[in-house]
N, CA, C and O atoms as a GROMACS GRO file, in nm:
protein
  308
    1UNK      N    1   1.115  -2.087   9.307
    1UNK     CA    2   1.074  -2.204   9.232
    1UNK      C    3   0.923  -2.203   9.206
    1UNK      O    4   0.876  -2.238   9.098
    2UNK      N    5   0.847  -2.161   9.308
    2UNK     CA    6   0.702  -2.157   9.291
    2UNK      C    7   0.663  -2.056   9.184
    2UNK      O    8   0.571  -2.081   9.106
    3UNK      N    9   0.732  -1.943   9.180
    3UNK     CA   10   0.700  -1.841   9.082
    3UNK      C   11   0.733  -1.888   8.940
    3UNK      O   12   0.661  -1.857   8.845
    4UNK      N   13   0.841  -1.962   8.926
    4UNK     CA   14   0.878  -2.016   8.795
    4UNK      C   15   0.773  -2.114   8.747
    4UNK      O   16   0.732  -2.109   8.631
    5UNK      N   17   0.729  -2.201   8.834
    5UNK     CA   18   0.626  -2.300   8.799
    5UNK      C   19   0.495  -2.229   8.764
    5UNK      O   20   0.429  -2.266   8.667
    6UNK      N   21   0.458  -2.128   8.842
    6UNK     CA   22   0.337  -2.053   8.815
    6UNK      C   23   0.346  -1.983   8.679
    6UNK      O   24   0.249  -1.982   8.604
    7UNK      N   25   0.461  -1.926   8.648
    7UNK     CA   26   0.482  -1.860   8.519
    7UNK      C   27   0.468  -1.956   8.404
    7UNK      O   28   0.408  -1.922   8.302
    8UNK      N   29   0.523  -2.074   8.418
    8UNK     CA   30   0.515  -2.176   8.312
    8UNK      C   31   0.370  -2.219   8.290
    8UNK      O   32   0.325  -2.235   8.176
    9UNK      N   33   0.296  -2.237   8.399
    9UNK     CA   34   0.156  -2.277   8.388
    9UNK      C   35   0.074  -2.168   8.319
    9UNK      O   36  -0.009  -2.197   8.233
   10UNK      N   37   0.097  -2.043   8.356
   10UNK     CA   38   0.023  -1.933   8.295
   10UNK      C   39   0.053  -1.923   8.146
   10UNK      O   40  -0.038  -1.905   8.065
   11UNK      N   41   0.180  -1.934   8.109
   11UNK     CA   42   0.216  -1.928   7.968
   11UNK      C   43   0.157  -2.044   7.889
   11UNK      O   44   0.114  -2.027   7.775
   12UNK      N   45   0.155  -2.160   7.949
   12UNK     CA   46   0.099  -2.277   7.883
   12UNK      C   47  -0.051  -2.260   7.860
   12UNK      O   48  -0.102  -2.290   7.752
   13UNK      N   49  -0.121  -2.212   7.961
   13UNK     CA   50  -0.265  -2.193   7.948
   13UNK      C   51  -0.300  -2.080   7.853
   13UNK      O   52  -0.403  -2.086   7.785
   14UNK      N   53  -0.218  -1.978   7.847
   14UNK     CA   54  -0.249  -1.866   7.757
   14UNK      C   55  -0.241  -1.910   7.611
   14UNK      O   56  -0.304  -1.849   7.525
   15UNK      N   57  -0.165  -2.012   7.582
   15UNK     CA   58  -0.158  -2.064   7.446
   15UNK      C   59  -0.279  -2.145   7.406
   15UNK      O   60  -0.297  -2.175   7.288
   16UNK      N   61  -0.364  -2.179   7.502
   16UNK     CA   62  -0.483  -2.259   7.473
   16UNK      C   63  -0.596  -2.176   7.415
   16UNK      O   64  -0.688  -2.231   7.354
   17UNK      N   65  -0.590  -2.047   7.433
   17UNK     CA   66  -0.699  -1.960   7.388
   17UNK      C   67  -0.651  -1.879   7.268
   17UNK      O   68  -0.548  -1.812   7.273
   18UNK      N   69  -0.727  -1.886   7.162
   18UNK     CA   70  -0.691  -1.812   7.040
   18UNK      C   71  -0.787  -1.696   7.020
   18UNK      O   72  -0.878  -1.675   7.100
   19UNK      N   73  -0.767  -1.621   6.912
   19UNK     CA   74  -0.857  -1.510   6.881
   19UNK      C   75  -0.996  -1.560   6.846
   19UNK      O   76  -1.093  -1.484   6.855
   20UNK      N   77  -1.008  -1.685   6.806
   20UNK     CA   78  -1.139  -1.739   6.773
   20UNK      C   79  -1.227  -1.751   6.897
   20UNK      O   80  -1.349  -1.749   6.886
   21UNK      N   81  -1.166  -1.763   7.014
   21UNK     CA   82  -1.241  -1.772   7.139
   21UNK      C   83  -1.282  -1.634   7.190
   21UNK      O   84  -1.364  -1.623   7.281
   22UNK      N   85  -1.225  -1.531   7.132
   22UNK     CA   86  -1.249  -1.394   7.177
   22UNK      C   87  -1.386  -1.346   7.130
   22UNK      O   88  -1.428  -1.376   7.019
   23UNK      N   89  -1.453  -1.273   7.216
   23UNK     CA   90  -1.581  -1.214   7.179
   23UNK      C   91  -1.556  -1.068   7.143
   23UNK      O   92  -1.506  -0.991   7.225
   24UNK      N   93  -1.589  -1.032   7.021
   24UNK     CA   94  -1.568  -0.897   6.971
   24UNK      C   95  -1.692  -0.812   6.998
   24UNK      O   96  -1.804  -0.860   6.991
   25UNK      N   97  -1.669  -0.684   7.028
   25UNK     CA   98  -1.780  -0.592   7.049
   25UNK      C   99  -1.830  -0.542   6.914
   25UNK      O  100  -1.764  -0.559   6.812
   26UNK      N  101  -1.947  -0.482   6.916
   26UNK     CA  102  -2.005  -0.426   6.794
   26UNK      C  103  -1.913  -0.318   6.738
   26UNK      O  104  -1.890  -0.312   6.617
   27UNK      N  105  -1.860  -0.232   6.826
   27UNK     CA  106  -1.772  -0.125   6.780
   27UNK      C  107  -1.643  -0.179   6.718
   27UNK      O  108  -1.595  -0.125   6.618
   28UNK      N  109  -1.586  -0.285   6.776
   28UNK     CA  110  -1.466  -0.345   6.719
   28UNK      C  111  -1.494  -0.400   6.579
   28UNK      O  112  -1.412  -0.385   6.488
   29UNK      N  113  -1.609  -0.462   6.563
   29UNK     CA  114  -1.644  -0.520   6.434
   29UNK      C  115  -1.674  -0.412   6.331
   29UNK      O  116  -1.643  -0.428   6.213
   30UNK      N  117  -1.734  -0.302   6.374
   30UNK     CA  118  -1.759  -0.191   6.282
   30UNK      C  119  -1.629  -0.128   6.235
   30UNK      O  120  -1.620  -0.081   6.122
   31UNK      N  121  -1.529  -0.126   6.321
   31UNK     CA  122  -1.400  -0.067   6.286
   31UNK      C  123  -1.318  -0.156   6.194
   31UNK      O  124  -1.234  -0.107   6.119
   32UNK      N  125  -1.341  -0.287   6.200
   32UNK     CA  126  -1.262  -0.382   6.120
   32UNK      C  127  -1.358  -0.460   6.029
   32UNK      O  128  -1.408  -0.566   6.066
   33UNK      N  129  -1.381  -0.406   5.911
   33UNK     CA  130  -1.480  -0.467   5.821
   33UNK      C  131  -1.435  -0.602   5.765
   33UNK      O  132  -1.518  -0.683   5.727
   34UNK      N  133  -1.304  -0.626   5.760
   34UNK     CA  134  -1.255  -0.756   5.714
   34UNK      C  135  -1.293  -0.864   5.817
   34UNK      O  136  -1.340  -0.972   5.782
   35UNK      N  137  -1.271  -0.833   5.945
   35UNK     CA  138  -1.309  -0.925   6.051
   35UNK      C  139  -1.460  -0.945   6.054
   35UNK      O  140  -1.508  -1.056   6.073
   36UNK      N  141  -1.534  -0.836   6.035
   36UNK     CA  142  -1.680  -0.845   6.031
   36UNK      C  143  -1.725  -0.938   5.920
   36UNK      O  144  -1.813  -1.022   5.941
   37UNK      N  145  -1.666  -0.924   5.802
   37UNK     CA  146  -1.703  -1.010   5.689
   37UNK      C  147  -1.671  -1.156   5.718
   37UNK      O  148  -1.748  -1.245   5.682
   38UNK      N  149  -1.557  -1.180   5.782
   38UNK     CA  150  -1.516  -1.318   5.815
   38UNK      C  151  -1.615  -1.382   5.912
   38UNK      O  152  -1.660  -1.494   5.891
   39UNK      N  153  -1.648  -1.310   6.018
   39UNK     CA  154  -1.740  -1.365   6.118
   39UNK      C  155  -1.879  -1.382   6.060
   39UNK      O  156  -1.945  -1.483   6.084
   40UNK      N  157  -1.924  -1.284   5.982
   40UNK     CA  158  -2.057  -1.293   5.920
   40UNK      C  159  -2.065  -1.414   5.828
   40UNK      O  160  -2.165  -1.485   5.826
   41UNK      N  161  -1.960  -1.436   5.751
   41UNK     CA  162  -1.957  -1.551   5.660
   41UNK      C  163  -1.963  -1.683   5.737
   41UNK      O  164  -2.038  -1.773   5.700
   42UNK      N  165  -1.885  -1.693   5.844
   42UNK     CA  166  -1.886  -1.815   5.925
   42UNK      C  167  -2.025  -1.838   5.984
   42UNK      O  168  -2.073  -1.952   5.988
   43UNK      N  169  -2.090  -1.732   6.031
   43UNK     CA  170  -2.222  -1.744   6.092
   43UNK      C  171  -2.327  -1.786   5.991
   43UNK      O  172  -2.416  -1.865   6.022
   44UNK      N  173  -2.316  -1.733   5.870
   44UNK     CA  174  -2.414  -1.768   5.766
   44UNK      C  175  -2.392  -1.908   5.712
   44UNK      O  176  -2.486  -1.972   5.665
   45UNK      N  177  -2.269  -1.958   5.719
   45UNK     CA  178  -2.241  -2.093   5.672
   45UNK      C  179  -2.284  -2.200   5.771
   45UNK      O  180  -2.303  -2.316   5.733
   46UNK      N  181  -2.301  -2.164   5.898
   46UNK     CA  182  -2.342  -2.261   5.998
   46UNK      C  183  -2.438  -2.195   6.098
   46UNK      O  184  -2.405  -2.182   6.216
   47UNK      N  185  -2.556  -2.154   6.051
   47UNK     CA  186  -2.647  -2.080   6.139
   47UNK      C  187  -2.703  -2.162   6.254
   47UNK      O  188  -2.734  -2.108   6.360
   48UNK      N  189  -2.716  -2.291   6.235
   48UNK     CA  190  -2.772  -2.375   6.341
   48UNK      C  191  -2.686  -2.378   6.465
   48UNK      O  192  -2.737  -2.375   6.577
   49UNK      N  193  -2.556  -2.383   6.446
   49UNK     CA  194  -2.464  -2.393   6.560
   49UNK      C  195  -2.416  -2.257   6.608
   49UNK      O  196  -2.385  -2.241   6.726
   50UNK      N  197  -2.410  -2.159   6.518
   50UNK     CA  198  -2.345  -2.033   6.554
   50UNK      C  199  -2.438  -1.914   6.572
   50UNK      O  200  -2.397  -1.811   6.624
   51UNK      N  201  -2.561  -1.926   6.529
   51UNK     CA  202  -2.651  -1.810   6.526
   51UNK      C  203  -2.666  -1.740   6.661
   51UNK      O  204  -2.673  -1.618   6.666
   52UNK      N  205  -2.670  -1.814   6.767
   52UNK     CA  206  -2.692  -1.756   6.899
   52UNK      C  207  -2.564  -1.721   6.973
   52UNK      O  208  -2.569  -1.680   7.089
   53UNK      N  209  -2.449  -1.736   6.909
   53UNK     CA  210  -2.323  -1.703   6.976
   53UNK      C  211  -2.307  -1.551   6.982
   53UNK      O  212  -2.359  -1.480   6.896
   54UNK      N  213  -2.237  -1.501   7.083
   54UNK     CA  214  -2.219  -1.356   7.097
   54UNK      C  215  -2.153  -1.291   6.976
   54UNK      O  216  -2.193  -1.181   6.936
   55UNK      N  217  -2.053  -1.356   6.916
   55UNK     CA  218  -1.987  -1.297   6.800
   55UNK      C  219  -2.081  -1.284   6.681
   55UNK      O  220  -2.077  -1.184   6.609
   56UNK      N  221  -2.166  -1.382   6.660
   56UNK     CA  222  -2.260  -1.374   6.548
   56UNK      C  223  -2.365  -1.266   6.572
   56UNK      O  224  -2.402  -1.193   6.481
   57UNK      N  225  -2.412  -1.256   6.694
   57UNK     CA  226  -2.510  -1.152   6.726
   57UNK      C  227  -2.447  -1.013   6.715
   57UNK      O  228  -2.510  -0.921   6.664
   58UNK      N  229  -2.324  -0.999   6.762
   58UNK     CA  230  -2.256  -0.870   6.751
   58UNK      C  231  -2.224  -0.836   6.606
   58UNK      O  232  -2.232  -0.720   6.566
   59UNK      N  233  -2.189  -0.936   6.527
   59UNK     CA  234  -2.161  -0.913   6.386
   59UNK      C  235  -2.286  -0.869   6.312
   59UNK      O  236  -2.282  -0.780   6.227
   60UNK      N  237  -2.398  -0.930   6.345
   60UNK     CA  238  -2.524  -0.890   6.283
   60UNK      C  239  -2.560  -0.746   6.319
   60UNK      O  240  -2.604  -0.668   6.234
   61UNK      N  241  -2.540  -0.710   6.445
   61UNK     CA  242  -2.568  -0.572   6.489
   61UNK      C  243  -2.474  -0.473   6.422
   61UNK      O  244  -2.516  -0.366   6.380
   62UNK      N  245  -2.346  -0.508   6.412
   62UNK     CA  246  -2.248  -0.420   6.349
   62UNK      C  247  -2.280  -0.402   6.201
   62UNK      O  248  -2.271  -0.290   6.149
   63UNK      N  249  -2.317  -0.509   6.135
   63UNK     CA  250  -2.352  -0.501   5.993
   63UNK      C  251  -2.473  -0.410   5.974
   63UNK      O  252  -2.475  -0.329   5.881
   64UNK      N  253  -2.571  -0.422   6.059
   64UNK     CA  254  -2.691  -0.340   6.051
   64UNK      C  255  -2.657  -0.192   6.072
   64UNK      O  256  -2.705  -0.106   5.998
   65UNK      N  257  -2.574  -0.163   6.172
   65UNK     CA  258  -2.535  -0.025   6.198
   65UNK      C  259  -2.457   0.035   6.082
   65UNK      O  260  -2.478   0.150   6.045
   66UNK      N  261  -2.366  -0.044   6.025
   66UNK     CA  262  -2.288   0.005   5.910
   66UNK      C  263  -2.379   0.033   5.790
   66UNK      O  264  -2.359   0.132   5.719
   67UNK      N  265  -2.477  -0.053   5.767
   67UNK     CA  266  -2.571  -0.031   5.657
   67UNK      C  267  -2.650   0.098   5.678
   67UNK      O  268  -2.671   0.175   5.584
   68UNK      N  269  -2.694   0.121   5.802
   68UNK     CA  270  -2.769   0.244   5.832
   68UNK      C  271  -2.682   0.367   5.811
   68UNK      O  272  -2.729   0.468   5.758
   69UNK      N  273  -2.555   0.360   5.853
   69UNK     CA  274  -2.464   0.472   5.834
   69UNK      C  275  -2.443   0.501   5.685
   69UNK      O  276  -2.442   0.616   5.643
   70UNK      N  277  -2.427   0.395   5.606
   70UNK     CA  278  -2.407   0.412   5.462
   70UNK      C  279  -2.531   0.474   5.395
   70UNK      O  280  -2.520   0.561   5.309
   71UNK      N  281  -2.650   0.426   5.437
   71UNK     CA  282  -2.773   0.482   5.381
   71UNK      C  283  -2.786   0.629   5.418
   71UNK      O  284  -2.826   0.712   5.336
   72UNK      N  285  -2.754   0.662   5.541
   72UNK     CA  286  -2.763   0.800   5.587
   72UNK      C  287  -2.669   0.890   5.506
   72UNK      O  288  -2.706   1.001   5.467
   73UNK      N  289  -2.546   0.842   5.482
   73UNK     CA  290  -2.450   0.918   5.402
   73UNK      C  291  -2.499   0.933   5.258
   73UNK      O  292  -2.484   1.038   5.197
   74UNK      N  293  -2.557   0.826   5.204
   74UNK     CA  294  -2.603   0.829   5.066
   74UNK      C  295  -2.720   0.926   5.048
   74UNK      O  296  -2.738   0.984   4.941
   75UNK      N  297  -2.798   0.943   5.154
   75UNK     CA  298  -2.912   1.034   5.147
   75UNK      C  299  -2.874   1.177   5.185
   75UNK      O  300  -2.959   1.266   5.191
   76UNK      N  301  -2.745   1.197   5.210
   76UNK     CA  302  -2.698   1.331   5.238
   76UNK      C  303  -2.707   1.373   5.384
   76UNK      O  304  -2.707   1.492   5.415
   77UNK      N  305  -2.714   1.275   5.472
   77UNK     CA  306  -2.730   1.307   5.615
   77UNK      C  307  -2.609   1.306   5.694
   77UNK      O  308  -2.614   1.332   5.814
   0.00000   0.00000   0.00000
C-alpha cells in the first residue's frame, strides 16, 4: 500500500514540471535550432524578466557559437 501511494505521489508531481521548466545546455540548443529560435524570441520579447535566466544565457551563447561556425564555413575554414 505504501508503494502504491508513493507511486501515485511521484506521478502526480512529475506532471507539475513541463519542458518550459527545463534548462537546456548550449550544445542542446545548438543541435535544435527551432528550440533555439523559440527561446531566443521569448528572451528578446521580455528581457527584463528573462535576460538573466539560464535558458536565455545558454541560448545567447549557442546563437553566438552558431554564428561563429557559419562565418568560419563561409570563409572557407
